[in-house]
C-alpha positions, -999 to 999 in steps of 0.1 A, spaced: -113 -138 -570 -100 -130 -604 -72 -156 -600 -99 -183 -593 -117 -174 -625 -85 -175 -646 -77 -209 -630 -111 -223 -640 -108 -210 -675 -73 -224 -680 -84 -259 -666 -115 -261 -688 -100 -249 -721 -86 -283 -728 -119 -299 -721 -138 -275 -744 -121 -291 -773 -133 -325 -762 -150 -344 -791 -179 -353 -768 -189 -317 -767 -191 -314 -805 -226 -330 -804 -251 -302 -802 -279 -319 -783 -309 -303 -767 -335 -312 -741 -358 -339 -755 -332 -355 -777 -326 -393 -775 -288 -397 -772 -262 -424 -766 -235 -414 -741 -203 -434 -744 -186 -433 -710 -152 -447 -700 -155 -470 -670 -125 -481 -649 -129 -513 -631 -103 -520 -604 -96 -557 -600 -72 -574 -576 -78 -611 -583 -96 -632 -609 -124 -640 -585 -139 -605 -583 -137 -594 -619 -170 -589 -638 -179 -607 -670 -178 -575 -690 -143 -567 -676 -132 -602 -686 -144 -596 -722 -127 -563 -723 -94 -579 -711 -97 -606 -737 -102 -580 -765 -72 -560 -754 -51 -590 -747 -43 -580 -712 -38 -603 -682 -65 -608 -657 -42 -600 -628 -38 -567 -611 -45 -533 -625 -75 -513 -637 -96 -525 -666 -111 -498 -689 -141 -503 -710 -167 -481 -727 -203 -482 -714 -231 -469 -735 -262 -453 -719 -291 -445 -742 -320 -423 -731 -338 -390 -733 -322 -358 -722 -347 -344 -696 -326 -314 -684 -295 -293 -690 -283 -272 -661 -258 -243 -658 -253 -236 -695 -217 -238 -706 -200 -230 -673 -176 -255 -657 -202 -270 -634 -227 -277 -663 -246 -310 -662 -272 -328 -682 -296 -355 -671 -304 -386 -692 -334 -409 -684 -342 -443 -698 -367 -471 -691 -347 -502 -682 -359 -538 -677 -393 -544 -661 -403 -508 -666 -379 -494 -640 -366 -459 -649 -329 -450 -646 -316 -414 -645 -279 -404 -648 -265 -370 -643 -234 -364 -663 -210 -334 -660 -207 -317 -694 -169 -313 -692 -162 -348 -680 -131 -364 -694 -147 -398 -690 -173 -391 -717 -158 -402 -750 -187 -396 -774 -223 -385 -775 -245 -397 -804 -278 -381 -812 -303 -409 -821 -335 -388 -826 -347 -353 -821 -384 -351 -814 -402 -317 -811 -405 -306 -775 -420 -274 -760 -404 -273 -725 -369 -266 -712 -372 -294 -686 -390 -326 -692 -396 -336 -655 -432 -346 -664 -417 -378 -679 -410 -390 -644 -448 -395 -638 -453 -415 -669 -453 -453 -668 -447 -480 -694 -450 -472 -731 -461 -436 -723 -428 -429 -707 -410 -440 -739 -432 -419 -762 -423 -383 -765 -442 -357 -784 -472 -379 -791 -507 -379 -776 -519 -347 -758 -488 -327 -769 -501 -327 -805 -529 -301 -811 -555 -305 -838 -556 -281 -867 -580 -251 -863 -605 -264 -890 -608 -297 -872 -622 -281 -840 -660 -286 -839 -684 -263 -822 -708 -276 -796 -739 -277 -819 -720 -296 -845 -710 -323 -819 -746 -326 -808 -759 -330 -844 -732 -357 -851 -742 -377 -820 -780 -375 -827 -776 -387 -863 
């Protein structure tokens, strides 16, 4: 048992120095995750347009071999699981075309994650934002607005004051 723990610690020490982990993001933050994608191509026929563009930039041939490119996924962090242990993950959610929601679960210590940028940091009051899954349209994109904002104590009216303001 002890040997297993030492093995895990030795394997993940290199990944702890990963520049992607330097970004200190929290649940509720809007982030951009830069992920390295490897596309395996065998002929010119089954290569994607983005892979062709990546090949043209690098000056490589369109023949055999994997094509590497960086894909950016921007969305709201709705959950972080398992803290800083080797199996730690975080879930990012975004609203794509036609109002369809897309969620991706990333391992925190993944070598394919090259960079994490924090776009904005709204104020949230929950550790998991699963309630965003029920929202549709613009409400799903807005975070920290609407019912989450409470009025100041002096703005709260008592029942007799409300009745008087309506009758006037």
